[in-house]
C-alpha positions in Angstrom: -31.3 13.9 -16.1 -30.5 14.2 -12.4 -27.3 12.7 -11.0 -26.9 12.1 -7.3 -23.4 11.9 -6.0 -21.3 12.5 -2.9 -18.9 15.2 -3.9 -16.0 16.0 -1.6 -18.0 14.5 1.3 -21.3 16.4 0.5 -24.3 14.8 -1.0 -25.2 16.7 -4.2 -27.7 16.5 -7.1 -26.7 17.8 -10.5 -28.6 18.4 -13.7 -26.8 16.9 -16.6 -27.3 16.0 -20.2 -26.8 12.3 -21.1 -23.9 13.4 -23.4 -22.1 15.2 -20.6 -18.9 13.9 -19.2 -18.1 14.1 -15.4 -15.7 17.0 -16.2 -18.5 18.9 -17.9 -20.7 18.6 -14.9 -17.9 19.5 -12.4 -16.8 22.6 -14.3 -20.3 23.8 -15.0 -21.0 23.7 -11.2 -17.9 25.6 -10.1 -15.4 22.8 -9.6 -12.7 24.0 -11.8 -9.7 22.2 -10.3 -9.9 19.4 -12.8 -8.7 20.9 -16.1 -9.8 20.3 -19.7 -6.8 19.3 -21.7 -7.1 16.7 -24.4 -10.7 15.5 -24.0 -9.5 12.0 -24.8 -8.2 10.8 -21.4 -4.6 11.0 -22.5 -3.2 13.9 -20.6 -4.5 13.4 -17.0 -5.2 17.0 -16.3 -8.8 16.1 -15.4 -8.0 13.3 -13.0 -10.4 13.0 -10.0 -11.2 10.1 -7.7 -14.4 8.1 -8.3 -15.1 5.6 -5.5 -11.5 6.0 -4.5 -10.0 5.2 -7.9 -8.4 7.8 -10.2 -10.5 8.5 -13.2 -10.1 10.7 -16.2 -13.2 12.9 -15.8 -13.2 14.1 -19.4 -14.1 10.6 -20.7 -16.2 9.4 -17.7 -19.8 9.5 -19.0 -22.0 11.3 -16.5 -24.6 8.5 -16.7 -22.0 6.1 -15.0 -21.5 8.3 -11.9 -25.0 8.2 -10.3 -24.5 7.1 -6.7 -20.8 7.4 -6.6 -18.4 9.1 -4.2 -16.3 11.7 -6.1 -13.3 13.6 -4.8 -11.8 16.5 -6.6 -8.7 18.6 -5.8 -11.1 21.1 -4.1 -11.9 18.4 -1.5 -8.4 17.4 -0.7 -7.3 20.3 1.4 -7.7 24.0 1.9 -5.3 27.0 1.5 -4.9 27.0 5.3 -4.7 23.2 5.7 -3.1 21.5 2.7 -3.2 17.8 2.3 0.4 16.3 2.7 0.6 15.7 -1.1 -0.4 19.3 -1.8 2.1 20.7 0.7 4.9 18.5 -0.7 4.2 19.8 -4.2 4.4 23.4 -2.9 7.5 22.8 -0.8 9.4 21.0 -3.6 8.5 23.7 -6.2 6.8 21.1 -8.3 4.1 23.5 -9.5 5.5 25.5 -12.5 2.4 26.7 -14.5 0.0 24.6 -12.4 -2.2 23.4 -15.2 -1.4 19.7 -14.8 -1.0 19.8 -11.0 -4.5 19.0 -9.8 -4.4 15.8 -11.9 -0.9 15.0 -10.7 -1.8 15.5 -7.1 -5.0 13.4 -7.4 -3.0 10.6 -9.1 -0.2 10.8 -6.5 -2.6 10.7 -3.6 -4.2 7.5 -5.1 -0.7 6.0 -5.6 0.2 6.7 -2.0 -3.1 5.3 -0.6 -2.3 2.1 -2.4 1.5 2.1 -1.9 2.7 4.3 1.0 6.4 3.8 0.2 6.8 3.7 -3.6 10.1 3.6 -5.4 11.0 6.2 -7.9 10.2 3.7 -10.7 6.8 3.0 -9.2 6.1 6.8 -9.0 7.1 7.3 -12.6 4.9 4.4 -13.7 1.9 5.7 -11.7 2.3 9.2 -13.2 3.2 8.0 -16.7 -0.2 9.0 -18.1 -0.2 12.4 -16.5 1.5 14.9 -18.8 3.4 18.0 -17.8 4.8 20.4 -20.4 6.7 22.6 -18.0 9.0 20.3 -16.0 11.3 17.5 -16.4 9.2 15.7 -13.8 12.1 15.6 -11.3 10.5 18.0 -8.9 7.2 16.2 -9.2 8.9 12.9 -8.4 10.7 14.6 -5.4 7.3 15.9 -4.2 5.7 12.5 -4.3 8.6 11.0 -2.4 8.4 13.8 0.2 4.6 13.3 0.5 5.1 9.6 1.1 7.4 10.5 4.0 5.0 13.0 5.4 2.1 10.6 5.2 4.2 7.9 6.7 5.0 10.1 9.6 1.3 10.5 10.4 1.1 6.7 11.0 -2.1 6.2 9.1 -2.5 5.8 5.4 -4.9 7.9 3.4 -7.3 5.0 3.2 -7.4 4.7 7.0 -5.2 1.7 7.3 -1.9 1.6 9.1 1.2 2.5 7.4 3.8 -0.2 7.1 6.5 0.0 9.8 4.3 1.5 12.5 3.4 -0.2 15.7 0.0 1.5 16.0 
């Protein structure tokens, strides 16, 4: 079957088997940022955005994505121009082994698009289904708080709306 999507801003057509997950299709086509962890949707390593919402790509049936807008970690920023969430993770040493980080970053970006100034408790709740085996999550929480500040300084939220507290 053919699946037509907008992937990281580019219209793409992929060949897929009906039994494939979105993660299968992404990885088979070179998008390896989303990681295969549990294959049950419980670890969050495979988190991507589908129509702006965080989704566990390992359990997202490929038949449900035709016509959707998908964003992966590869579409967020580049090595020379990191997204504020990516830069905050680097600057706060929130990376450790890096296996969970693409999912953490995608989930964090979705949180900050919805809530540009989350409390620590709100960050912990938003990331509660994204597992990390290397850290105590403290540096990850620090990175999300830092990213919120960086994104707030820009004056425009990631969804294009104004950030609270700006006069623009």
